[in-house]
N, C-alpha and C positions, 0 to 999 in steps of 0.2 A: 476317223480318229477319234479315240474315247473321250468325252467332255468332263474336265475333273471337277469334285464336286467340292465348293467354295467351305472351308473350316467354321463352322458358328463356334464362336466365341462364350466360354461358359458362363463367364459373367454376364457376359449382354444377354442370357438365355435367362441369368437368374434376377438381371431384372426388370423384364418383360414379363415374368411368374408376378414379378413384387407391382409392376403398373396395373394388373388386372383386377387388382385389387379396390383400384382407386376409381373414383367415379368419375364418366367419361361425357363430356357433351358435345354434338357433333351440331356445328353451323356451314354455313356459307360465308362467303367470305366477300363474294357482290362488288364494288367496286373497290373496296378496299384492298391494300395488299393485306396477304392471308396471318404476321400476327398484328396488324393493323385493327383489322379485323375481331382476332380474340380478344386483347386488349379493351375494346369497349363491349365485348361481351362480359369480360370478368365485367368490368365497371357498372355497366350495365345493369347486370344480376347482383353484381354483388357476393359473386361465388368467393369461397374460402378458399385455403390451399387445403392439401393437397386434391388437384386436379386433372385430370386432362383433357385436355380441347385437339377435336377434333376439324379441322377447316378445311371445307372445301374450295378449293381453288377452281378447279374445269370438270368436267364431267371423267378426266383420265388421273386428277392429281389431288391426293389430299394429303395436307401436313400436319403432322402431331408436336403438341405441345405441349410443356407442363407445366403447370401454375402450383409456384412455391411458397413457401417464405419469404427466401429470399430475390423473388422475380419468375421471369417466364422462360423456357429455356427447352429447347431444343426436345423431344421426348428422346432419339437415341441419344444423345449425349446423358440424359436421365437415364437411360436405360445398362450404360455403360458406368457411371459413375452414380450406381445410385446407391453409396451408402457413403456419399456426401453428402444426401438430405434427410435431415432429421425425420422429419415427417416419414418417412418411409420405412425407418429399422422397426416401429412399433408392425407394419405390415409385412416387412420382414421373416420377421417371428414368425405370426398367422398364416403366410407363403410356405412355410421351413416344416407347419408342424402339420400330420400328414389326419386327412378326412376323414373321420369313422362313422359309418352310417349308423344311424339307430334303429336298433331292434326294433 
C-alpha cells in the first residue's frame, strides 16, 4: 500500500524561510531542561531578540526556540504564526525580495 505524503503548510514554509535570516545559536542543555538551558544562555550571553536557539537535548533530539521581544517561544509556533512577531516583519520583506546576482 502506497504511503501518502503529508501536506506542507504554505504559511509554515513561509515562516521557516523567514527564520533562516535570524541569527542562530547552538547549545547543549546539559543537566537543565532545554527551555531552562536556553533561558540561562540568553541571560549569560545578553542575546538580543530576534534569535533562534537550537538546544541539543541528547544525541538524537534538538529543541528549537525563538527568542522574541515578548519572550521565548517554540520555533514551530513561530513558523506558523510569524505575522504576530513585529521583529520578523522586517525580515519578511527581505525574504520575499528575489536575490539578484551582481554582474
